[in-house]
MMTF fields as JSON, N, C-alpha, C and O atoms, coordinates in Angstrom:
{
  "mmtfVersion": "1.0.0",
  "mmtfProducer": "UNKNOWN",
  "numBonds": 239,
  "numAtoms": 240,
  "numGroups": 60,
  "numChains": 1,
  "numModels": 1,
  "chainsPerModel": [1],
  "groupsPerChain": [60],
  "chainIdList": ["A"],
  "bondAtomList": [4, 2, 8, 6, 12, 10, 16, 14, 20, 18, 24, 22, 28, 26, 32, 30, 36, 34, 40, 38, 44, 42, 48, 46, 52, 50, 56, 54, 60, 58, 64, 62, 68, 66, 72, 70, 76, 74, 80, 78, 84, 82, 88, 86, 92, 90, 96, 94, 100, 98, 104, 102, 108, 106, 112, 110, 116, 114, 120, 118, 124, 122, 128, 126, 132, 130, 136, 134, 140, 138, 144, 142, 148, 146, 152, 150, 156, 154, 160, 158, 164, 162, 168, 166, 172, 170, 176, 174, 180, 178, 184, 182, 188, 186, 192, 190, 196, 194, 200, 198, 204, 202, 208, 206, 212, 210, 216, 214, 220, 218, 224, 222, 228, 226, 232, 230, 236, 234],
  "bondOrderList": [1, 1, 1, 1, 1, 1, 1, 1, 1, 1, 1, 1, 1, 1, 1, 1, 1, 1, 1, 1, 1, 1, 1, 1, 1, 1, 1, 1, 1, 1, 1, 1, 1, 1, 1, 1, 1, 1, 1, 1, 1, 1, 1, 1, 1, 1, 1, 1, 1, 1, 1, 1, 1, 1, 1, 1, 1, 1, 1],
  "groupList": [{"groupName": "MET", "atomNameList": ["N", "CA", "C", "O"], "elementList": ["N", "C", "C", "O"], "formalChargeList": [0, 0, 0, 0], "bondAtomList": [1, 0, 2, 1, 3, 2], "bondOrderList": [1, 1, 2], "singleLetterCode": "M", "chemCompType": "L-PEPTIDE LINKING"}, {"groupName": "ASN", "atomNameList": ["N", "CA", "C", "O"], "elementList": ["N", "C", "C", "O"], "formalChargeList": [0, 0, 0, 0], "bondAtomList": [1, 0, 2, 1, 3, 2], "bondOrderList": [1, 1, 2], "singleLetterCode": "N", "chemCompType": "L-PEPTIDE LINKING"}, {"groupName": "ARG", "atomNameList": ["N", "CA", "C", "O"], "elementList": ["N", "C", "C", "O"], "formalChargeList": [0, 0, 0, 0], "bondAtomList": [1, 0, 2, 1, 3, 2], "bondOrderList": [1, 1, 2], "singleLetterCode": "R", "chemCompType": "L-PEPTIDE LINKING"}, {"groupName": "THR", "atomNameList": ["N", "CA", "C", "O"], "elementList": ["N", "C", "C", "O"], "formalChargeList": [0, 0, 0, 0], "bondAtomList": [1, 0, 2, 1, 3, 2], "bondOrderList": [1, 1, 2], "singleLetterCode": "T", "chemCompType": "L-PEPTIDE LINKING"}, {"groupName": "ASP", "atomNameList": ["N", "CA", "C", "O"], "elementList": ["N", "C", "C", "O"], "formalChargeList": [0, 0, 0, 0], "bondAtomList": [1, 0, 2, 1, 3, 2], "bondOrderList": [1, 1, 2], "singleLetterCode": "D", "chemCompType": "L-PEPTIDE LINKING"}, {"groupName": "GLU", "atomNameList": ["N", "CA", "C", "O"], "elementList": ["N", "C", "C", "O"], "formalChargeList": [0, 0, 0, 0], "bondAtomList": [1, 0, 2, 1, 3, 2], "bondOrderList": [1, 1, 2], "singleLetterCode": "E", "chemCompType": "L-PEPTIDE LINKING"}, {"groupName": "LEU", "atomNameList": ["N", "CA", "C", "O"], "elementList": ["N", "C", "C", "O"], "formalChargeList": [0, 0, 0, 0], "bondAtomList": [1, 0, 2, 1, 3, 2], "bondOrderList": [1, 1, 2], "singleLetterCode": "L", "chemCompType": "L-PEPTIDE LINKING"}, {"groupName": "PHE", "atomNameList": ["N", "CA", "C", "O"], "elementList": ["N", "C", "C", "O"], "formalChargeList": [0, 0, 0, 0], "bondAtomList": [1, 0, 2, 1, 3, 2], "bondOrderList": [1, 1, 2], "singleLetterCode": "F", "chemCompType": "L-PEPTIDE LINKING"}, {"groupName": "ILE", "atomNameList": ["N", "CA", "C", "O"], "elementList": ["N", "C", "C", "O"], "formalChargeList": [0, 0, 0, 0], "bondAtomList": [1, 0, 2, 1, 3, 2], "bondOrderList": [1, 1, 2], "singleLetterCode": "I", "chemCompType": "L-PEPTIDE LINKING"}, {"groupName": "TYR", "atomNameList": ["N", "CA", "C", "O"], "elementList": ["N", "C", "C", "O"], "formalChargeList": [0, 0, 0, 0], "bondAtomList": [1, 0, 2, 1, 3, 2], "bondOrderList": [1, 1, 2], "singleLetterCode": "Y", "chemCompType": "L-PEPTIDE LINKING"}, {"groupName": "GLN", "atomNameList": ["N", "CA", "C", "O"], "elementList": ["N", "C", "C", "O"], "formalChargeList": [0, 0, 0, 0], "bondAtomList": [1, 0, 2, 1, 3, 2], "bondOrderList": [1, 1, 2], "singleLetterCode": "Q", "chemCompType": "L-PEPTIDE LINKING"}, {"groupName": "HIS", "atomNameList": ["N", "CA", "C", "O"], "elementList": ["N", "C", "C", "O"], "formalChargeList": [0, 0, 0, 0], "bondAtomList": [1, 0, 2, 1, 3, 2], "bondOrderList": [1, 1, 2], "singleLetterCode": "H", "chemCompType": "L-PEPTIDE LINKING"}, {"groupName": "ALA", "atomNameList": ["N", "CA", "C", "O"], "elementList": ["N", "C", "C", "O"], "formalChargeList": [0, 0, 0, 0], "bondAtomList": [1, 0, 2, 1, 3, 2], "bondOrderList": [1, 1, 2], "singleLetterCode": "A", "chemCompType": "L-PEPTIDE LINKING"}, {"groupName": "VAL", "atomNameList": ["N", "CA", "C", "O"], "elementList": ["N", "C", "C", "O"], "formalChargeList": [0, 0, 0, 0], "bondAtomList": [1, 0, 2, 1, 3, 2], "bondOrderList": [1, 1, 2], "singleLetterCode": "V", "chemCompType": "L-PEPTIDE LINKING"}, {"groupName": "LYS", "atomNameList": ["N", "CA", "C", "O"], "elementList": ["N", "C", "C", "O"], "formalChargeList": [0, 0, 0, 0], "bondAtomList": [1, 0, 2, 1, 3, 2], "bondOrderList": [1, 1, 2], "singleLetterCode": "K", "chemCompType": "L-PEPTIDE LINKING"}, {"groupName": "TRP", "atomNameList": ["N", "CA", "C", "O"], "elementList": ["N", "C", "C", "O"], "formalChargeList": [0, 0, 0, 0], "bondAtomList": [1, 0, 2, 1, 3, 2], "bondOrderList": [1, 1, 2], "singleLetterCode": "W", "chemCompType": "L-PEPTIDE LINKING"}, {"groupName": "GLY", "atomNameList": ["N", "CA", "C", "O"], "elementList": ["N", "C", "C", "O"], "formalChargeList": [0, 0, 0, 0], "bondAtomList": [1, 0, 2, 1, 3, 2], "bondOrderList": [1, 1, 2], "singleLetterCode": "G", "chemCompType": "PEPTIDE LINKING"}, {"groupName": "CYS", "atomNameList": ["N", "CA", "C", "O"], "elementList": ["N", "C", "C", "O"], "formalChargeList": [0, 0, 0, 0], "bondAtomList": [1, 0, 2, 1, 3, 2], "bondOrderList": [1, 1, 2], "singleLetterCode": "C", "chemCompType": "L-PEPTIDE LINKING"}],
  "groupTypeList": [0, 1, 2, 3, 4, 5, 6, 7, 7, 5, 8, 8, 5, 3, 9, 10, 2, 11, 12, 2, 12, 13, 14, 1, 12, 14, 9, 10, 14, 3, 2, 5, 0, 12, 5, 6, 13, 6, 4, 3, 4, 8, 3, 12, 0, 15, 7, 6, 3, 10, 14, 3, 10, 16, 3, 2, 17, 2, 6, 0],
  "groupIdList": [1, 2, 3, 4, 5, 6, 7, 8, 9, 10, 11, 12, 13, 14, 15, 16, 17, 18, 19, 20, 21, 22, 23, 24, 25, 26, 27, 28, 29, 30, 31, 32, 33, 34, 35, 36, 37, 38, 39, 40, 41, 42, 43, 44, 45, 46, 47, 48, 49, 50, 51, 52, 53, 54, 55, 56, 57, 58, 59, 60],
  "secStructList": [7, 7, 2, 2, 2, 2, 2, 2, 2, 2, 2, 2, 2, 2, 2, 2, 2, 2, 2, 2, 2, 2, 2, 2, 7, 7, 1, 2, 2, 2, 2, 2, 2, 2, 2, 2, 2, 2, 2, 2, 2, 2, 2, 2, 2, 2, 2, 2, 2, 2, 2, 7, 2, 2, 2, 2, 2, 2, 2, 7],
  "xCoordList": [0.862, 0.0, 0.908, 1.846, 0.628, 1.44, 0.878, -0.177, 1.593, 1.226, -0.13, -0.87, -0.469, -1.769, -2.901, -3.896, -2.742, -3.757, -3.875, -4.979, -2.722, -2.731, -3.476, -4.277, -3.207, -3.89, -5.392, -6.191, -5.757, -7.17, -7.874, -8.957, -7.268, -7.887, -7.912, -8.853, -6.891, -6.903, -8.047, -8.713, -8.27, -9.363, -10.705, -11.61, -10.847, -12.099, -12.357, -13.48, -11.315, -11.474, -11.858, -12.707, -11.236, -11.564, -13.002, -13.741, -13.393, -14.765, -15.766, -16.792, -15.469, -16.377, -16.501, -17.595, -15.391, -15.446, -16.285, -17.09, -16.097, -16.856, -18.341, -19.2, -18.641, -20.045, -20.721, -21.887, -19.99, -20.544, -20.777, -21.76, -19.87, -20.04, -21.308, -22.027, -21.582, -22.801, -24.023, -24.973, -23.984, -25.117, -25.389, -26.542, -24.321, -24.465, -24.509, -24.589, -24.459, -24.438, -25.737, -26.84, -25.562, -26.717, -27.332, -28.548, -26.487, -26.956, -26.855, -25.97, -27.751, -27.814, -26.503, -26.028, -25.92, -24.674, -23.542, -22.723, -23.49, -22.465, -22.658, -21.686, -23.891, -24.198, -23.783, -23.214, -24.07, -23.714, -22.203, -21.714, -21.468, -20.004, -19.467, -18.568, -20.01, -19.57, -19.89, -19.11, -21.017, -21.368, -20.397, -20.06, -19.944, -18.941, -17.637, -16.995, -17.258, -16.05, -16.23, -15.3, -17.415, -17.689, -17.534, -16.965, -18.036, -17.893, -16.422, -16.033, -15.604, -14.169, -13.548, -12.702, -13.97, -13.47, -13.8, -12.953, -15.02, -15.456, -14.644, -14.23, -14.415, -13.618, -12.191, -11.616, -11.627, -10.258, -10.191, -9.247, -11.187, -11.2, -11.311, -10.646, -12.144, -12.324, -11.016, -10.6, -10.36, -9.099, -8.026, -7.234, -7.993, -6.995, -7.183, -6.203, -8.404, -8.647, -8.416, -8.12, -8.539, -8.317, -6.847, -6.455, -6.028, -4.611, -3.803, -2.795, -4.226, -3.466, -4.321, -5.315, -3.932, -4.719, -4.948, -6.067, -3.913, -4.036, -5.039, -5.814, -5.031, -5.963, -7.387, -8.297, -7.581, -8.935, -9.484, -10.65, -8.677, -9.137, -9.49, -10.471, -8.708, -8.975, -10.266, -10.933, -10.62, -11.808, -13.093, -14.162, -13.009, -14.217, -14.603, -15.598],
  "yCoordList": [-1.177, 0.0, 1.24, 1.325, 2.185, 3.401, 4.461, 4.279, 5.547, 6.6, 7.221, 7.594, 7.339, 7.902, 7.032, 7.537, 5.728, 4.801, 4.904, 4.899, 5.0, 5.128, 6.385, 6.354, 7.485, 8.744, 8.626, 9.114, 7.981, 7.827, 7.039, 7.423, 5.941, 5.138, 5.878, 5.714, 6.689, 7.505, 8.516, 8.758, 9.102, 10.068, 9.367, 9.926, 8.163, 7.418, 7.142, 7.306, 6.725, 6.478, 7.755, 7.735, 8.851, 10.136, 10.522, 10.988, 10.322, 10.618, 9.825, 10.362, 8.553, 7.722, 8.23, 8.232, 8.66, 9.239, 10.511, 10.724, 11.346, 12.595, 12.322, 13.028, 11.303, 10.944, 10.501, 10.819, 9.766, 9.376, 10.605, 10.672, 11.582, 12.813, 13.55, 14.082, 13.581, 14.22, 13.472, 14.086, 12.162, 11.341, 11.495, 11.499, 11.622, 11.673, 13.085, 13.252, 14.094, 15.473, 15.803, 15.553, 16.363, 16.679, 18.035, 18.217, 18.963, 20.322, 20.632, 20.127, 21.451, 21.813, 22.436, 22.091, 23.336, 24.001, 22.987, 23.071, 22.036, 20.992, 20.152, 19.809, 19.82, 19.038, 19.802, 19.222, 21.092, 21.9, 21.958, 21.867, 22.109, 22.143, 20.794, 20.75, 19.706, 18.378, 18.143, 17.502, 18.649, 18.507, 19.286, 18.833, 20.453, 21.205, 20.416, 20.402, 19.769, 18.943, 17.778, 17.431, 17.173, 16.086, 16.565, 15.862, 17.751, 18.312, 18.464, 18.208, 18.882, 19.013, 17.647, 17.517, 16.628, 15.272, 14.807, 14.236, 15.053, 14.635, 15.368, 14.767, 16.648, 17.427, 16.891, 16.778, 16.564, 16.019, 14.699, 14.461, 13.841, 12.565, 12.791, 12.115, 13.73, 14.015, 14.509, 14.031, 15.473, 16.002, 14.927, 14.886, 14.063, 13.003, 12.077, 11.645, 11.773, 10.888, 11.595, 10.936, 12.904, 13.643, 13.876, 13.986, 13.954, 14.272, 13.085, 13.28, 11.881, 10.7, 9.846, 9.256, 9.787, 9.091, 7.623, 7.132, 6.904, 5.492, 5.23, 4.276, 6.057, 5.883, 6.114, 5.37, 7.138, 7.421, 6.253, 5.894, 5.664, 4.534, 3.333, 2.643, 3.074, 1.94, 2.122, 1.142, 3.38, 3.624, 3.525, 3.299, 3.69, 3.677, 2.314, 2.128],
  "zCoordList": [0.0, 0.0, 0.0, 0.793, -0.881, -0.922, 0.027, 0.634, 0.135, 1.086, 0.751, 1.661, -0.514, -0.897, -0.375, 0.145, -0.517, -0.003, 1.507, 2.052, 2.192, 3.645, 4.078, 5.013, 3.393, 3.714, 3.496, 4.296, 2.417, 2.114, 3.209, 3.651, 3.651, 4.702, 6.035, 6.812, 6.311, 7.531, 7.485, 8.491, 6.309, 6.169, 6.352, 6.971, 5.83, 6.003, 7.486, 7.964, 8.214, 9.643, 10.381, 11.273, 10.01, 10.628, 10.302, 11.169, 9.044, 8.629, 9.465, 9.885, 9.704, 10.492, 11.924, 12.488, 12.514, 13.87, 13.879, 14.785, 12.876, 12.809, 12.559, 13.086, 11.76, 11.511, 12.806, 13.04, 13.645, 14.954, 15.82, 16.558, 15.731, 16.511, 16.096, 16.942, 14.786, 14.3, 14.842, 15.328, 14.754, 15.183, 16.684, 17.116, 17.469, 18.919, 19.495, 20.712, 18.642, 19.128, 19.863, 19.376, 21.032, 21.869, 21.487, 21.551, 21.099, 20.81, 19.319, 18.629, 18.842, 17.422, 16.934, 15.853, 17.703, 17.281, 17.17, 16.255, 18.088, 18.029, 16.782, 16.109, 16.468, 15.271, 14.011, 13.087, 13.981, 12.812, 12.614, 11.488, 13.712, 13.607, 13.123, 12.284, 13.644, 13.226, 11.751, 11.047, 11.28, 9.868, 8.983, 7.889, 9.445, 8.689, 8.583, 7.533, 9.666, 9.644, 8.675, 7.948, 8.659, 7.706, 6.27, 5.435, 5.983, 4.638, 4.268, 3.128, 5.237, 4.999, 4.717, 3.833, 5.471, 5.239, 3.823, 3.136, 3.4, 2.056, 0.997, 0.005, 1.199, 0.251, 0.183, -0.899, 1.332, 1.358, 0.6, -0.153, 0.795, 0.081, -1.419, -2.205, -1.812, -3.234, -3.839, -4.895, -3.171, -3.701, -3.751, -4.693, -2.756, -2.754, -3.944, -4.552, -4.277, -5.414, -6.739, -7.735, -6.782, -8.026, -8.304, -9.465, -7.276, -7.453, -7.981, -8.661, -7.679, -8.073, -8.997, -8.572, -10.241, -11.247, -10.906, -11.055, -10.449, -10.154, -9.034, -9.108, -8.012, -6.894, -7.369, -7.001, -8.182, -8.665, -9.452, -9.292, -10.286, -11.094, -10.227, -10.504, -9.185, -8.33, -7.528, -7.194, -7.219, -6.408, -7.223, -6.656, -8.527, -9.359, -9.742, -10.442]
}
């Protein structure tokens, strides 16, 4: 596994933790902040797959 793959899997694990935070958020403001972080995670995953052609092909 190369470093790009490792980063991608780390981002997925982080995304899953943040998704649990959204699900378990007690207050609306906390939920909104966690959702913003999730959006950042999704953007990071998208950029990671766009920067490396081989990774993008394997994910599709």
